[in-house]
C-alpha positions in Angstrom: 7.5 -14.3 -28.3 9.7 -15.5 -31.2 8.6 -14.2 -34.6 10.2 -14.1 -38.0 12.9 -11.5 -38.3 10.9 -9.5 -40.9 7.9 -9.2 -38.6 9.7 -8.1 -35.4 7.3 -5.3 -34.2 8.3 -2.4 -32.1 6.7 -3.9 -28.9 8.4 -7.2 -29.4 11.8 -5.5 -29.9 11.2 -3.5 -26.8 10.1 -6.5 -24.7 13.2 -8.5 -25.7 15.4 -5.5 -24.9 13.8 -4.9 -21.5 14.5 -8.5 -20.5 18.1 -8.2 -21.6 18.9 -4.9 -19.9 17.0 -5.0 -16.7 17.5 -8.1 -14.5 14.7 -8.9 -12.0 16.1 -7.7 -8.7 15.1 -5.2 -6.1 17.5 -2.5 -7.3 16.1 -2.5 -10.8 13.0 -0.8 -12.1 11.9 0.0 -15.6 8.7 1.3 -17.3 7.6 1.2 -20.9 5.7 4.1 -22.4 1.9 4.0 -22.1 1.6 3.8 -25.9 2.6 0.1 -25.6 -0.3 -0.7 -23.2 -2.4 -1.7 -26.2 -3.8 -4.8 -27.6 -2.9 -3.8 -31.2 0.2 -2.1 -32.5 -0.9 -0.5 -35.8 -3.9 -2.0 -37.4 -2.4 -5.3 -38.5 -0.1 -6.1 -35.5 -1.8 -7.6 -32.4 0.3 -7.4 -29.3 0.5 -10.7 -27.4 -0.5 -10.6 -23.7 2.9 -12.0 -22.8 4.6 -9.1 -24.5 2.5 -6.6 -22.5 3.3 -8.5 -19.3 7.0 -8.2 -20.0 6.7 -4.5 -20.7 4.6 -3.6 -17.7 4.4 -1.4 -15.7 3.6 1.5 -18.0 4.1 5.2 -17.5 4.6 8.3 -19.6 8.0 9.6 -18.5 9.6 12.7 -19.9 13.4 12.5 -20.2 15.3 15.2 -22.0 13.3 16.4 -25.0 10.7 13.7 -25.1 9.2 10.4 -23.9 11.5 7.3 -24.4 10.0 3.9 -25.2 11.6 2.5 -22.1 13.1 4.2 -19.0 14.8 2.2 -16.3 17.4 2.2 -13.5 19.6 -0.8 -12.9 23.1 -2.2 -12.9 23.9 -3.1 -16.5 26.1 -6.0 -17.5 29.7 -5.1 -18.4 29.3 -5.9 -22.1 26.5 -3.3 -22.5 28.8 -0.3 -21.5 32.2 1.0 -22.5 32.7 2.0 -18.8 31.4 -0.3 -16.1 30.0 2.2 -13.6 29.6 5.8 -12.7 29.5 6.5 -9.0 27.5 4.5 -6.5 24.1 4.9 -8.1 22.9 2.6 -10.9 22.5 4.5 -14.2 19.3 5.9 -15.6 18.9 4.2 -19.0 16.6 5.1 -21.9 15.8 3.0 -24.9 14.2 4.0 -28.2 12.9 0.9 -30.0 12.2 0.5 -33.7 10.5 -2.4 -35.4 9.3 -3.4 -38.8 6.4 -1.4 -40.2 5.1 -0.8 -43.7 7.8 1.8 -44.3 10.7 -0.4 -43.0 12.7 0.3 -39.8 13.6 4.0 -39.1 16.8 3.3 -37.3 18.4 6.7 -37.9 15.4 8.5 -36.3 15.7 6.2 -33.3 19.4 7.0 -32.8 18.7 10.8 -32.9 15.8 10.4 -30.5 18.0 8.4 -28.1 20.7 11.1 -28.3 18.2 13.8 -27.4 17.4 11.9 -24.1 21.1 12.2 -22.9 20.4 15.6 -21.4 19.0 13.8 -18.4 19.9 10.1 -18.9 23.2 8.3 -18.1 23.0 6.0 -21.1 20.8 5.8 -24.2 20.2 3.0 -26.7 18.6 2.2 -30.0 17.1 -1.3 -30.1 16.1 -2.6 -33.5 15.9 -5.8 -35.6 19.6 -6.8 -36.2 19.3 -7.1 -40.0 18.0 -3.6 -40.2 21.0 -2.0 -38.6 23.6 -0.7 -41.1 27.2 0.4 -40.8 26.1 4.0 -41.3 23.7 3.6 -38.3 26.6 2.3 -36.2 28.9 5.1 -37.2 26.2 7.7 -36.3 25.6 6.1 -33.0 29.3 6.1 -32.1 29.5 9.8 -32.9 26.5 10.6 -30.7 27.4 8.2 -27.9 24.3 6.1 -28.4 24.3 2.3 -27.8 22.9 0.0 -30.5 21.2 -3.3 -29.7 20.5 -5.8 -32.4 17.5 -8.0 -31.7 17.2 -11.4 -33.5 14.1 -13.3 -34.3 14.6 -15.7 -31.4 14.8 -12.8 -28.9 18.6 -12.6 -28.5 19.8 -9.1 -28.0 23.4 -8.3 -29.1 25.3 -5.1 -28.2 26.6 -3.8 -31.5 27.7 -0.4 -30.2 28.2 0.4 -26.5 27.8 3.8 -25.0 29.9 5.7 -22.4 28.1 6.6 -19.3 27.6 10.3 -18.9 27.2 12.2 -15.6 23.8 13.6 -16.1 21.5 13.4 -13.1 17.8 13.9 -13.7 16.1 16.9 -12.1 12.7 16.3 -13.5 10.0 13.8 -13.0 12.2 11.0 -14.2 13.5 11.0 -10.6 10.4 9.0 -9.9 12.0 6.0 -11.7 15.2 6.4 -9.6 13.0 6.6 -6.5 11.3 3.4 -7.4 14.5 1.5 -8.0 16.3 2.8 -4.9 16.0 1.6 -1.3 13.6 4.5 -0.9 11.2 3.3 -3.5 7.6 2.3 -3.1 7.4 -1.2 -4.3 4.8 -3.8 -3.5 6.6 -4.8 -0.4 7.8 -1.4 0.8 5.4 -0.9 3.8 3.3 -3.7 5.2 2.9 -2.2 8.7 1.0 0.9 9.4 2.4 2.2 12.7 5.7 4.1 12.8 6.7 2.6 16.2 7.3 -0.7 14.4 10.0 0.9 12.3 11.5 3.0 15.1 12.0 -0.1 17.2 14.0 -1.9 14.6 17.2 0.2 14.7 17.1 0.1 18.5 16.9 -3.7 18.5 19.6 -3.9 15.9 21.9 -1.7 18.0 21.2 -3.5 21.3 23.2 -6.5 22.4 21.4 -9.7 21.5 19.4 -11.2 18.6 17.3 -8.5 16.9 14.3 -10.8 16.4 14.4 -12.0 20.0 14.6 -8.4 21.3 11.7 -7.2 19.2 9.6 -10.1 20.4 10.7 -9.8 24.1 9.7 -6.1 24.3 6.5 -6.5 22.3 7.7 -4.1 19.6 6.5 -6.1 16.6 6.1 -9.7 15.6 6.5 -9.2 11.9 10.2 -8.7 12.1 11.0 -9.0 8.3 8.3 -6.4 7.6 9.7 -4.1 10.2 13.2 -4.5 8.8 12.0 -3.8 5.3 10.1 -0.7 6.3 13.0 0.6 8.3 15.2 0.3 5.2 12.6 2.2 3.1 12.5 4.9 5.7 16.3 5.2 5.6 16.9 3.9 9.1 19.0 0.8 8.1 21.1 -0.1 5.1 20.5 -3.5 3.5 23.5 -5.6 2.7 25.6 -8.6 3.8 26.1 -6.8 7.1 23.2 -4.7 8.1 24.2 -1.2 9.3 22.4 1.7 10.8 22.2 4.8 8.6 22.9 8.3 10.1 19.2 8.7 10.5 19.0 5.3 12.3 21.9 6.3 14.5 20.1 9.5 15.4 17.1 7.4 16.6 19.5 5.4 18.8 21.0 8.7 20.2 17.5 10.0 21.0 16.7 6.8 22.9 19.9 6.9 24.9 19.4 10.6 25.8 15.8 10.0 26.8 16.0 6.6 28.5 19.6 5.9 29.3 19.8 2.7 27.2 18.2 1.2 24.2 16.8 -1.6 26.4 15.0 0.9 28.6 13.7 2.6 25.5 12.4 -0.7 24.1 10.5 -1.2 27.4 8.4 1.8 26.6 7.2 0.1 23.4 5.3 -2.5 25.4 3.0 0.3 26.7 2.0 1.2 23.2 1.1 -2.3 22.0 -2.2 -2.4 20.1 -3.1 1.1 21.2 -5.5 2.8 18.7 -4.6 6.3 19.8 -2.7 8.6 17.5 1.0 8.0 18.3 2.0 11.6 18.5 -0.7 12.1 21.2 0.0 8.8 23.0 3.8 9.3 23.2 4.5 13.0 22.1 8.3 12.9 22.2 8.5 9.6 20.3 5.8 10.8 17.9 7.7 13.9 17.1 10.8 11.8 16.4 8.7 9.5 14.1 7.4 12.6 12.3 10.9 13.7 11.4 11.6 10.2 10.1 8.4 9.9 8.1 8.8 13.4 6.7 12.4 12.6 5.5 10.9 10.0 3.2 10.7 11.7 -0.2 7.1 10.7 -0.9 5.9 12.4 2.3 7.5 15.7 1.5 6.0 15.7 -2.0 2.5 14.9 -0.7 2.8 17.6 2.1 4.0 20.2 -0.3 1.2 19.7 -2.7 -1.5 19.4 0.0 -0.3 22.8 1.2 -0.6 24.2 -2.3 -4.1 22.8 -2.5 -4.9 24.4 0.8 -3.6 27.7 -0.5 -6.0 27.3 -3.4 -9.0 26.9 -1.0 -9.1 23.1 -1.3 -9.0 22.3 2.5 -10.2 18.7 2.4 -9.2 17.1 -0.9 -10.2 13.6 -1.6 -7.8 11.0 -2.9 -9.1 11.6 -6.4 -8.5 15.3 -6.0 -5.0 14.8 -4.8 -4.1 12.4 -7.5 -5.4 14.6 -10.2 -3.5 17.6 -8.8 -0.3 15.6 -8.4 -0.6 14.3 -11.9 -0.8 17.8 -13.3 2.5 18.8 -11.7 4.4 15.5 -11.2 2.8 13.0 -13.5 5.4 10.2 -13.2 5.6 10.5 -9.4 1.8 10.5 -9.1 1.5 7.3 -11.1 4.4 5.5 -9.5 3.4 6.5 -6.0 -0.4 5.9 -6.1 -1.3 3.4 -8.8 -0.6 -0.4 -8.7 2.1 -1.4 -11.2 0.4 -4.4 -12.8 -0.3 -4.2 -16.5 -4.1 -4.4 -16.2 -4.4 -1.4 -13.8 -2.0 0.9 -15.7 -3.8 0.1 -19.0 -7.2 0.8 -17.4 -6.2 4.1 -15.8 -3.7 5.6 -18.3 -4.5 6.8 -21.8 -1.9 6.2 -24.5 -0.7 9.9 -24.0 -0.2 9.3 -20.3 -3.4 11.1 -19.2 -5.7 9.8 -16.5 -9.1 8.3 -17.1 -10.9 10.0 -14.2 -13.7 7.5 -13.9 -11.2 4.7 -13.1 -9.8 6.7 -10.2 -13.1 6.1 -8.3 -12.2 2.4 -7.9 -10.3 1.8 -4.7 -8.7 -1.4 -6.0 -6.4 0.4 -8.5 -4.4 2.0 -5.7 -1.1 1.1 -4.2 -1.7 -0.2 -0.7 1.7 0.9 0.8 0.8 4.5 -0.1 -3.0 4.8 0.5 -3.0 2.6 3.6 0.4 2.2 5.3 2.1 5.5 4.4 -1.1 7.5 5.0 -1.6 5.8 8.4 2.0 6.7 9.4 1.3 10.3 8.4 -1.8 10.2 10.6 0.0 8.7 13.6 2.8 11.3 13.3 0.4 14.2 13.2 0.9 15.2 9.5 -2.6 14.1 8.1 -6.0 14.3 9.6 -7.3 10.9 8.6 -6.0 7.3 8.7 -5.4 5.2 5.6 -7.6 2.5 4.2 -6.9 -0.8 2.5 -7.7 -0.7 -1.2 -10.6 -3.1 -1.1 -12.3 -0.9 1.6 -11.2 2.4 0.0 -13.8 5.0 -1.3 -11.5 7.3 -3.2 -14.1 10.1 -3.6 -14.6 10.2 0.2 -11.1 9.4 1.4 -9.8 12.7 2.7 -6.1 13.8 2.4 -5.8 17.0 4.5 -3.0 18.5 6.6 -3.6 18.5 10.3 -1.7 21.8 10.6 -1.8 23.7 7.3 0.0 27.0 7.1 
């Protein structure tokens, strides 16, 4: 991606900045604005495929008064901040990028834009070609608590001014980015099993005496132990870390098992009776199914889906299809809708999203654009716990215009 300093375009500046700010780990997630999902930046500036791949995924996220070029959540290196951390959560960071164009580099405008995002972000930066940044720019940025990142022709990004973290917490759709970056986020590996019993059994085996993997196998709970562990973490039953711990919700599952069965081992014995049963879980094992329903509903994505399906029912849309639901969600919660339902790779987001963040409806009829952990695994869990009427389907088998998302018990 190296270019001459005088030809550093805005997409190139942003790509270098994203690689500098957001390390590739499971607690980091960042999206570039949909305007960058283009093959040409201005008429005379083609955007290299490798730049688009760095910037992906794309979404149109409103933060504060507008739509930043880059929105992300992650632990920043100490030299990027004047204060190392703010609480336990990683900060929500926004970036406004400026590059060389026919009229030069509008660094002042970028600083003002970044400052306007601080109503809902924890830190804001201007990123621009280093030679274009003046002392006046740096003075203004210090006054407004905006960080300044100088980008060199070889891609090196140098902090010229570092911001203080502020205590804002997003209350709008930018929460979707926090959701993706957190242990509750829907990533490509979030759910790979589609039955809630697989996740309920994990905290029981983790609590019991003995090796967790051996116990899950011995009681025929699940053979894909790592998938069960990961899903249990995403459902908030266990906390990842050097020493795995049960969350309060996971502890409540253990208490339920002890009250019902007397011991976790006796509870795990019940799981063998459910092995490979096609019956809806809440009908097969009503008490466990109701427990699973509470766990699945506590997952933030479930509550959002149920709330909006109830709204659609109130509007006389009793059996919305996947396309209907996604269009409805996108009207009210556009960032959540995209992050929850659409695959994150560059090609899919570019196909489905217009430069203004709107949806191309015709593309929504292709099942392969959808995020499997949502349309298959999460939907199947909602079916098994009695929330939805229909099971999920794998994307390659999905018919979005026929795939029904309806509440089993609408109000």
